[in-house]
C-alpha positions in Angstrom: -12.1 -0.4 -24.7 -9.7 2.4 -23.8 -12.4 4.9 -22.9 -14.6 2.4 -21.1 -14.8 1.6 -17.5 -13.4 -1.9 -18.2 -10.4 -0.2 -19.9 -9.9 2.0 -16.9 -10.2 -0.9 -14.5 -7.6 -2.7 -16.6 -5.1 0.1 -16.2 -5.7 0.5 -12.5 -5.4 -3.3 -12.1 -2.0 -3.2 -13.9 -0.8 -0.3 -11.7 -1.9 -2.1 -8.5 -0.3 -5.3 -9.7 2.9 -3.4 -10.4 2.7 -2.0 -6.8 2.3 -5.6 -5.6 5.4 -6.7 -7.5 7.3 -3.7 -6.1 6.2 -4.7 -2.6 7.4 -8.3 -3.2 10.7 -6.9 -4.6 11.3 -4.8 -1.5 10.6 -7.9 0.7 13.3 -9.8 -1.3 15.7 -6.9 -0.8 15.0 -6.8 3.0 15.7 -10.6 3.2 18.9 -10.3 1.1 20.1 -7.3 3.0 19.4 -9.0 6.4 21.2 -12.2 5.4 24.2 -10.1 4.0 24.3 -8.1 7.2 24.3 -11.1 9.4 27.0 -12.8 7.4 29.2 -9.7 7.4 28.6 -9.3 11.2 29.5 -12.9 12.1 32.1 -13.8 9.5 34.0 -10.5 9.3 32.8 -8.6 12.4 31.9 -5.8 10.1 28.1 -5.2 9.8 26.7 -3.3 6.8 26.4 0.3 7.8 22.7 1.4 7.8 21.3 -2.0 7.0 18.7 -1.8 9.7 17.7 1.7 8.6 17.4 0.7 4.9 15.4 -2.4 5.9 13.1 -0.2 8.0 12.5 2.2 5.0 12.0 -0.8 2.7 9.5 -2.2 5.2 7.4 1.0 5.0 7.6 0.7 1.2 6.6 -2.9 1.3 3.5 -2.2 3.4 2.4 0.9 1.4 2.8 -0.7 -2.0 1.2 -4.0 -0.9 -1.9 -2.6 0.7 -3.8 -1.9 -2.5 -2.7 -5.1 -4.1 -3.9 -7.0 -1.0 -7.3 -5.3 -1.3 -7.5 -6.0 -5.0 -6.9 -9.7 -4.3 -9.5 -9.7 -1.5 -6.9 -10.9 1.0 -7.5 -8.4 3.8 -8.7 -9.9 7.1 -12.4 -10.1 7.5 -14.8 -11.5 10.1 -17.3 -13.5 8.2 -19.1 -15.3 11.1 -21.6 -12.5 11.5 -21.8 -11.3 7.9 -22.6 -14.8 6.5 -25.8 -14.9 8.5 -27.1 -11.8 6.8 -29.1 -11.7 3.6 -27.2 -11.0 0.4 -28.8 -7.6 0.2 -27.7 -6.8 3.8 -24.2 -8.1 3.0 -24.0 -5.7 0.0 -25.2 -2.8 2.0 -22.7 -3.5 4.8 -19.9 -3.9 2.3 -20.9 -0.6 0.6 -21.0 1.1 4.0 -17.5 -0.1 4.9 -16.1 0.8 1.5 -17.5 4.3 1.9 -15.9 4.6 5.4 -12.6 3.4 3.9 -12.8 5.9 1.1 -13.4 8.7 3.5 -10.6 7.6 5.8 -8.1 7.0 3.1 -9.0 10.3 1.4 -7.9 12.0 4.6 -4.8 9.9 4.9 -3.8 10.4 1.3 -4.2 14.1 1.6 -2.1 14.2 4.8 0.6 12.0 3.2 0.7 14.3 0.1 1.0 17.4 2.3 3.8 15.8 4.3 5.6 14.7 1.2 5.5 18.2 -0.3 6.7 19.7 3.0 9.5 17.2 3.3 10.6 17.9 -0.3 10.5 21.7 0.2 12.3 21.6 3.5 14.9 19.1 2.2 14.2 16.9 5.2 16.6 14.1 6.0 16.5 11.3 8.5 19.8 10.9 10.3 20.8 7.5 11.6 23.8 5.4 10.5 23.3 7.0 7.1 21.8 10.3 5.9 18.5 9.5 4.1 16.0 11.9 2.5 12.6 11.6 4.1 10.4 12.5 1.1 10.7 9.1 -0.8 9.2 7.2 2.1 6.5 9.8 2.6 5.8 9.7 -1.1 5.4 5.9 -0.9 2.8 6.5 1.8 1.0 8.9 -0.5 1.1 6.5 -3.5 0.1 3.5 -1.5 -2.8 5.3 0.1 -3.9 6.7 -3.3 -3.8 3.3 -4.9 -5.8 1.9 -2.1 -8.3 4.7 -2.4 -8.8 4.0 -6.1 -9.1 0.2 -5.4 -11.8 0.9 -2.8 -13.6 3.1 -5.3 -13.3 0.4 -8.1 -14.7 -2.1 -5.6 -17.6 0.2 -4.7 -18.4 0.7 -8.4 -18.3 -3.0 -9.0 -20.7 -3.6 -6.1 -23.1 -1.0 -7.4 -23.0 -2.5 -10.9 -23.8 -6.0 -9.6 -26.7 -4.5 -7.6 -28.2 -3.0 -10.8 -28.2 -6.3 -12.6 
């Protein structure tokens, strides 16, 4: 099963699931950091330096790691009022069309994020706020998240094609 499509889908599913767990972990960290910052601010009049900045970076990570997981779970927002009135063949064609559009758009976004990550790494770019933070990890999370979503869209398009052939 290792060389089959099912084996490949299993690996991609595991990676996407791991990304989803990382997204949930970053949400937990954001909540804990926010609670700690509020407690420190009001109990000791000493907020946690950079808490807002770290929460912002974690929020970007949360979104980029969660986007492919959400797609894999079929949880993205969709308008079904119009689509439900179409025949099943038309529904499949419409879904295939939007998957292809998504693949094209996220291919461009993945390429741009990869380029930006490499440039950030090469230039040793830092974001300055309350704390000095390297920019490349956040940009790399954009690249990874977009890449995972691209592969998930491709997996979904293949699955749609296979159901059509049956």
